[in-house]
TORGUDREN-323013 format. One record per atom (N, C-alpha, C): residue number from 1; x, y, z; atom name. Coordinates in pm, 1 decimal, m for minus. Example, Ala and Ser with C-alpha at 12.3 -4.5 7.8 and 13.67 -1.06 7.14 Angstrom:
<pts>
+-----+----------+----------+----------+------+
:  nr :        u :        v :        w : atom :
+-----+----------+----------+----------+------+
:   1 :   1319.0 :   m569.0 :    780.0 :    N :
:   1 :   1230.0 :   m450.0 :    780.0 :   CA :
:   1 :   1320.0 :   m330.0 :    780.0 :    C :
:   2 :   1285.0 :   m225.0 :    708.0 :    N :
:   2 :   1367.0 :   m106.0 :    714.0 :   CA :
:   2 :   1290.0 :      3.0 :    787.0 :    C :
+-----+----------+----------+----------+------+
</pts>
This chain:
<pts>
+-----+----------+----------+----------+------+
:  nr :        u :        v :        w : atom :
+-----+----------+----------+----------+------+
:   1 :     84.4 :   m116.8 :      0.7 :    N :
:   1 :     m1.0 :      1.1 :     m0.2 :   CA :
:   1 :     88.1 :    123.0 :     m0.4 :    C :
:   2 :     60.4 :    218.3 :    m85.4 :    N :
:   2 :    137.2 :    340.4 :    m91.6 :   CA :
:   2 :     76.3 :    448.6 :     m4.9 :    C :
:   3 :    159.9 :    536.9 :     42.5 :    N :
:   3 :    115.5 :    644.9 :    132.9 :   CA :
:   3 :     76.8 :    765.2 :     47.9 :    C :
:   4 :    m29.3 :    833.9 :     89.4 :    N :
:   4 :    m72.1 :    954.5 :     15.7 :   CA :
:   4 :     31.0 :   1064.5 :     35.6 :    C :
:   5 :     37.2 :   1156.7 :    m60.4 :    N :
:   5 :    132.5 :   1266.5 :    m52.0 :   CA :
:   5 :    114.5 :   1352.0 :     70.3 :    C :
:   6 :     m5.8 :   1392.9 :    109.6 :    N :
:   6 :    m22.8 :   1472.7 :    231.9 :   CA :
:   6 :     26.2 :   1396.2 :    355.7 :    C :
:   7 :     m2.4 :   1267.0 :    362.7 :    N :
:   7 :     42.3 :   1186.6 :    477.1 :   CA :
:   7 :    194.1 :   1176.1 :    478.6 :    C :
:   8 :    254.9 :   1157.6 :    363.4 :    N :
:   8 :    399.9 :   1148.4 :    356.1 :   CA :
:   8 :    465.4 :   1281.0 :    399.0 :    C :
:   9 :    406.8 :   1393.2 :    357.7 :    N :
:   9 :    460.6 :   1522.0 :    399.6 :   CA :
:   9 :    446.0 :   1542.9 :    546.3 :    C :
:  10 :    336.0 :   1500.7 :    600.2 :    N :
:  10 :    311.4 :   1515.1 :    745.3 :   CA :
:  10 :    410.0 :   1430.0 :    823.3 :    C :
:  11 :    429.0 :   1305.9 :    780.1 :    N :
:  11 :    523.3 :   1216.2 :    846.0 :   CA :
:  11 :    664.7 :   1274.3 :    842.1 :    C :
:  12 :    702.7 :   1330.1 :    727.2 :    N :
:  12 :    834.8 :   1388.1 :    712.5 :   CA :
:  12 :    854.2 :   1509.5 :    805.2 :    C :
:  13 :    746.8 :   1593.9 :    818.5 :    N :
:  13 :    750.5 :   1709.2 :    906.6 :   CA :
:  13 :    764.3 :   1666.3 :   1051.7 :    C :
:  14 :    691.3 :   1561.7 :   1089.2 :    N :
:  14 :    698.1 :   1512.6 :   1228.3 :   CA :
:  14 :    838.8 :   1459.4 :   1256.9 :    C :
:  15 :    894.7 :   1386.2 :   1163.9 :    N :
:  15 :   1029.9 :   1332.9 :   1183.4 :   CA :
:  15 :   1133.4 :   1444.9 :   1191.5 :    C :
:  16 :   1118.8 :   1549.5 :   1111.0 :    N :
:  16 :   1210.9 :   1662.7 :   1116.7 :   CA :
:  16 :   1200.2 :   1732.2 :   1250.7 :    C :
:  17 :   1077.8 :   1752.1 :   1298.4 :    N :
:  17 :   1059.2 :   1817.7 :   1428.6 :   CA :
:  17 :   1119.1 :   1736.6 :   1539.8 :    C :
:  18 :   1101.5 :   1606.9 :   1534.4 :    N :
:  18 :   1158.2 :   1517.3 :   1637.2 :   CA :
:  18 :   1311.5 :   1526.2 :   1631.5 :    C :
:  19 :   1368.1 :   1531.6 :   1513.8 :    N :
:  19 :   1513.2 :   1546.3 :   1504.7 :   CA :
:  19 :   1565.1 :   1676.7 :   1561.1 :    C :
:  20 :   1494.4 :   1785.8 :   1536.8 :    N :
:  20 :   1531.3 :   1914.2 :   1590.8 :   CA :
:  20 :   1518.1 :   1915.2 :   1742.7 :    C :
:  21 :   1413.2 :   1854.0 :   1792.8 :    N :
:  21 :   1393.2 :   1849.8 :   1938.2 :   CA :
:  21 :   1505.7 :   1770.4 :   2004.4 :    C :
:  22 :   1554.8 :   1666.8 :   1934.7 :    N :
:  22 :   1666.0 :   1589.2 :   1990.1 :   CA :
:  22 :   1793.1 :   1669.4 :   1999.9 :    C :
:  23 :   1805.5 :   1776.0 :   1917.7 :    N :
:  23 :   1925.9 :   1859.9 :   1920.1 :   CA :
:  23 :   1918.8 :   1965.6 :   2028.9 :    C :
:  24 :   1805.6 :   1989.9 :   2090.6 :    N :
:  24 :   1789.9 :   2096.4 :   2192.0 :   CA :
:  24 :   1887.5 :   2080.7 :   2307.3 :    C :
:  25 :   1903.4 :   1960.3 :   2367.9 :    N :
:  25 :   2002.5 :   1949.3 :   2475.8 :   CA :
:  25 :   2143.8 :   1978.9 :   2432.0 :    C :
:  26 :   2176.6 :   1940.6 :   2309.2 :    N :
:  26 :   2308.9 :   1968.5 :   2254.4 :   CA :
:  26 :   2330.4 :   2116.4 :   2240.8 :    C :
:  27 :   2233.3 :   2186.8 :   2189.3 :    N :
:  27 :   2240.1 :   2330.0 :   2173.6 :   CA :
:  27 :   2253.5 :   2398.1 :   2308.1 :    C :
:  28 :   2178.0 :   2353.5 :   2406.3 :    N :
:  28 :   2183.7 :   2412.5 :   2539.8 :   CA :
:  28 :   2321.0 :   2393.5 :   2602.0 :    C :
:  29 :   2376.6 :   2272.1 :   2586.1 :    N :
:  29 :   2510.5 :   2246.6 :   2639.1 :   CA :
:  29 :   2613.3 :   2334.1 :   2571.0 :    C :
:  30 :   2605.5 :   2347.5 :   2442.8 :    N :
:  30 :   2697.6 :   2431.2 :   2366.5 :   CA :
:  30 :   2687.3 :   2575.6 :   2406.3 :    C :
:  31 :   2565.5 :   2623.6 :   2429.4 :    N :
:  31 :   2545.2 :   2763.6 :   2466.9 :   CA :
:  31 :   2607.6 :   2787.7 :   2605.3 :    C :
:  32 :   2602.6 :   2692.4 :   2695.0 :    N :
:  32 :   2662.6 :   2712.2 :   2824.4 :   CA :
:  32 :   2813.1 :   2713.2 :   2815.0 :    C :
:  33 :   2868.8 :   2632.7 :   2725.7 :    N :
:  33 :   3013.2 :   2622.4 :   2712.8 :   CA :
:  33 :   3072.3 :   2739.1 :   2633.4 :    C :
:  34 :   2994.2 :   2798.3 :   2543.6 :    N :
:  34 :   3037.0 :   2904.2 :   2456.2 :   CA :
:  34 :   2939.1 :   3020.0 :   2459.8 :    C :
:  35 :   2952.5 :   3109.4 :   2363.6 :    N :
:  35 :   2855.2 :   3217.4 :   2350.9 :   CA :
:  35 :   2720.2 :   3158.1 :   2307.5 :    C :
:  36 :   2619.4 :   3243.3 :   2314.1 :    N :
:  36 :   2487.2 :   3199.5 :   2268.0 :   CA :
:  36 :   2485.6 :   3170.4 :   2120.1 :    C :
:  37 :   2387.5 :   3092.6 :   2076.2 :    N :
:  37 :   2373.9 :   3060.1 :   1934.5 :   CA :
:  37 :   2314.3 :   3177.0 :   1857.8 :    C :
:  38 :   2351.8 :   3189.5 :   1735.5 :    N :
:  38 :   2295.8 :   3289.4 :   1647.7 :   CA :
:  38 :   2154.5 :   3250.2 :   1608.1 :    C :
:  39 :   2059.9 :   3343.0 :   1595.8 :    N :
:  39 :   1923.8 :   3309.2 :   1562.8 :   CA :
:  39 :   1908.9 :   3225.1 :   1433.8 :    C :
:  40 :   1988.4 :   3252.4 :   1337.1 :    N :
:  40 :   1979.3 :   3177.3 :   1208.1 :   CA :
:  40 :   2015.8 :   3028.0 :   1230.0 :    C :
:  41 :   2103.3 :   2999.5 :   1326.0 :    N :
:  41 :   2144.1 :   2862.6 :   1351.0 :   CA :
:  41 :   2029.2 :   2776.0 :   1404.4 :    C :
:  42 :   1931.0 :   2839.1 :   1466.0 :    N :
:  42 :   1817.1 :   2767.0 :   1520.7 :   CA :
:  42 :   1687.1 :   2800.0 :   1453.1 :    C :
:  43 :   1698.8 :   2859.5 :   1331.3 :    N :
:  43 :   1580.7 :   2892.5 :   1250.8 :   CA :
:  43 :   1479.9 :   2986.3 :   1323.9 :    C :
:  44 :   1536.3 :   3079.3 :   1405.1 :    N :
:  44 :   1450.4 :   3171.5 :   1480.4 :   CA :
:  44 :   1361.0 :   3252.5 :   1386.4 :    C :
:  45 :   1236.0 :   3268.0 :   1428.4 :    N :
:  45 :   1142.6 :   3356.0 :   1354.1 :   CA :
:  45 :   1064.2 :   3435.7 :   1458.7 :    C :
:  46 :   1024.2 :   3554.7 :   1421.3 :    N :
:  46 :    960.5 :   3644.2 :   1519.5 :   CA :
:  46 :    809.8 :   3622.0 :   1531.9 :    C :
:  47 :    761.6 :   3506.7 :   1481.9 :    N :
:  47 :    619.3 :   3471.4 :   1495.6 :   CA :
:  47 :    613.7 :   3324.3 :   1537.3 :    C :
:  48 :    503.9 :   3284.8 :   1600.3 :    N :
:  48 :    491.6 :   3147.0 :   1652.4 :   CA :
:  48 :    482.8 :   3041.3 :   1546.2 :    C :
:  49 :    507.9 :   2920.8 :   1585.1 :    N :
:  49 :    488.3 :   2804.8 :   1497.3 :   CA :
:  49 :    380.8 :   2720.2 :   1565.1 :    C :
:  50 :    266.8 :   2713.6 :   1502.2 :    N :
:  50 :    148.8 :   2643.8 :   1561.2 :   CA :
:  50 :    123.1 :   2709.0 :   1696.8 :    C :
:  51 :    121.5 :   2629.5 :   1802.9 :    N :
:  51 :     96.0 :   2688.0 :   1934.9 :   CA :
:  51 :    226.0 :   2705.2 :   2014.9 :    C :
:  52 :    340.4 :   2693.3 :   1950.0 :    N :
:  52 :    468.2 :   2707.0 :   2017.8 :   CA :
:  52 :    519.1 :   2852.3 :   2005.4 :    C :
:  53 :    532.2 :   2917.2 :   2122.2 :    N :
:  53 :    581.9 :   3056.1 :   2128.7 :   CA :
:  53 :    699.7 :   3063.8 :   2225.6 :    C :
:  54 :    787.6 :   3157.1 :   2205.0 :    N :
:  54 :    902.5 :   3170.7 :   2291.9 :   CA :
:  54 :    863.2 :   3188.7 :   2438.8 :    C :
:  55 :    756.0 :   3264.0 :   2465.2 :    N :
:  55 :    719.5 :   3284.8 :   2603.6 :   CA :
:  55 :    663.7 :   3160.2 :   2669.1 :    C :
:  56 :    646.3 :   3051.5 :   2595.8 :    N :
:  56 :    604.7 :   2922.1 :   2650.2 :   CA :
:  56 :    721.6 :   2825.4 :   2652.6 :    C :
:  57 :    841.9 :   2874.3 :   2623.4 :    N :
:  57 :    961.3 :   2787.6 :   2614.8 :   CA :
:  57 :   1041.9 :   2792.0 :   2742.8 :    C :
:  58 :   1100.4 :   2683.0 :   2773.3 :    N :
:  58 :   1188.2 :   2666.1 :   2892.2 :   CA :
:  58 :   1304.4 :   2762.7 :   2890.2 :    C :
:  59 :   1353.2 :   2802.3 :   2775.4 :    N :
:  59 :   1472.6 :   2882.9 :   2763.7 :   CA :
:  59 :   1441.9 :   3036.0 :   2761.9 :    C :
:  60 :   1318.5 :   3075.0 :   2752.1 :    N :
:  60 :   1280.5 :   3217.3 :   2741.6 :   CA :
:  60 :   1311.8 :   3288.1 :   2871.4 :    C :
:  61 :   1367.9 :   3408.9 :   2858.2 :    N :
:  61 :   1398.4 :   3493.3 :   2974.0 :   CA :
:  61 :   1329.6 :   3627.9 :   2955.0 :    C :
:  62 :   1218.6 :   3652.3 :   3024.6 :    N :
:  62 :   1144.7 :   3776.5 :   3007.7 :   CA :
:  62 :   1232.8 :   3898.4 :   3035.8 :    C :
:  63 :   1212.6 :   4011.2 :   2967.0 :    N :
:  63 :   1101.4 :   4033.3 :   2877.1 :   CA :
:  63 :   1128.6 :   3994.1 :   2734.7 :    C :
:  64 :   1256.7 :   3984.8 :   2688.6 :    N :
:  64 :   1281.3 :   3955.2 :   2547.0 :   CA :
:  64 :   1418.9 :   3890.9 :   2526.2 :    C :
:  65 :   1453.3 :   3790.4 :   2602.3 :    N :
:  65 :   1583.0 :   3723.4 :   2588.5 :   CA :
:  65 :   1565.5 :   3572.1 :   2593.6 :    C :
:  66 :   1672.3 :   3503.4 :   2557.6 :    N :
:  66 :   1670.7 :   3357.7 :   2558.8 :   CA :
:  66 :   1801.4 :   3311.0 :   2623.6 :    C :
:  67 :   1797.8 :   3202.1 :   2697.9 :    N :
:  67 :   1916.1 :   3150.4 :   2764.7 :   CA :
:  67 :   2018.1 :   3095.4 :   2662.1 :    C :
:  68 :   1972.6 :   3054.2 :   2543.1 :    N :
:  68 :   2067.0 :   2992.9 :   2450.0 :   CA :
:  68 :   2077.0 :   3059.9 :   2311.9 :    C :
:  69 :   1984.2 :   3151.2 :   2282.9 :    N :
:  69 :   1986.7 :   3222.0 :   2153.9 :   CA :
:  69 :   2016.2 :   3371.7 :   2176.5 :    C :
:  70 :   2108.1 :   3427.4 :   2100.8 :    N :
:  70 :   2148.5 :   3567.2 :   2118.2 :   CA :
:  70 :   2047.3 :   3663.4 :   2057.9 :    C :
:  71 :   2053.9 :   3789.1 :   2103.1 :    N :
:  71 :   1973.9 :   3896.7 :   2046.2 :   CA :
:  71 :   1839.2 :   3911.8 :   2116.8 :    C :
:  72 :   1765.2 :   4009.9 :   2066.1 :    N :
:  72 :   1628.5 :   4034.9 :   2119.6 :   CA :
:  72 :   1535.5 :   3924.1 :   2067.9 :    C :
:  73 :   1461.1 :   3868.5 :   2159.4 :    N :
:  73 :   1372.0 :   3760.9 :   2126.2 :   CA :
:  73 :   1227.5 :   3806.5 :   2145.3 :    C :
:  74 :   1146.7 :   3788.3 :   2043.8 :    N :
:  74 :   1004.3 :   3825.3 :   2051.0 :   CA :
:  74 :    934.9 :   3719.0 :   2133.3 :    C :
:  75 :    860.5 :   3756.6 :   2238.5 :    N :
:  75 :    787.3 :   3655.9 :   2317.2 :   CA :
:  75 :    694.2 :   3571.5 :   2232.9 :    C :
:  76 :    648.7 :   3623.2 :   2119.7 :    N :
:  76 :    560.2 :   3545.1 :   2032.8 :   CA :
:  76 :    635.7 :   3471.5 :   1924.9 :    C :
:  77 :    772.0 :   3471.1 :   1930.4 :    N :
:  77 :    853.6 :   3407.5 :   1829.5 :   CA :
:  77 :    863.2 :   3258.5 :   1851.6 :    C :
:  78 :    953.3 :   3194.4 :   1772.2 :    N :
:  78 :    977.5 :   3050.3 :   1778.9 :   CA :
:  78 :   1112.8 :   3018.9 :   1721.3 :    C :
:  79 :   1175.9 :   2911.0 :   1768.7 :    N :
:  79 :   1295.8 :   2854.3 :   1706.7 :   CA :
:  79 :   1300.3 :   2702.2 :   1722.4 :    C :
:  80 :   1395.8 :   2642.7 :   1657.2 :    N :
:  80 :   1403.6 :   2495.6 :   1650.3 :   CA :
:  80 :   1441.7 :   2431.2 :   1785.1 :    C :
:  81 :   1490.6 :   2509.2 :   1879.8 :    N :
:  81 :   1525.5 :   2448.3 :   2008.7 :   CA :
:  81 :   1416.5 :   2473.3 :   2111.5 :    C :
:  82 :   1296.1 :   2509.6 :   2064.8 :    N :
:  82 :   1184.6 :   2532.6 :   2155.2 :   CA :
:  82 :   1156.6 :   2408.5 :   2236.7 :    C :
:  83 :   1138.9 :   2430.1 :   2367.6 :    N :
:  83 :   1107.1 :   2317.9 :   2458.4 :   CA :
:  83 :   1003.9 :   2369.5 :   2558.0 :    C :
:  84 :    895.7 :   2299.3 :   2572.5 :    N :
:  84 :    785.9 :   2338.3 :   2659.4 :   CA :
:  84 :    832.9 :   2355.0 :   2805.5 :    C :
:  85 :    780.4 :   2459.6 :   2871.4 :    N :
:  85 :    808.8 :   2478.4 :   3012.9 :   CA :
:  85 :    749.6 :   2362.7 :   3090.1 :    C :
:  86 :    825.4 :   2318.2 :   3191.8 :    N :
:  86 :    796.0 :   2208.7 :   3279.4 :   CA :
:  86 :    660.0 :   2173.7 :   3302.6 :    C :
+-----+----------+----------+----------+------+
</pts>
């Protein structure tokens, strides 16, 4: 049985997201050992991705900073190392 194109795209997106989530601890460790990561390295965007927003992330530091990403961070933004608060 072959998979439909929308289902294949969805599966690929889920696998990519899982892969990026697996990199979050590595990025956090690297940020502690060195300077913060550049926004482009983590695909930072100043708008949310689905229901994931920086202000709901474990690494967000109010009012507009991140523990592992450099620069001004929009509380409504998103990046690939997003991790839900506890």
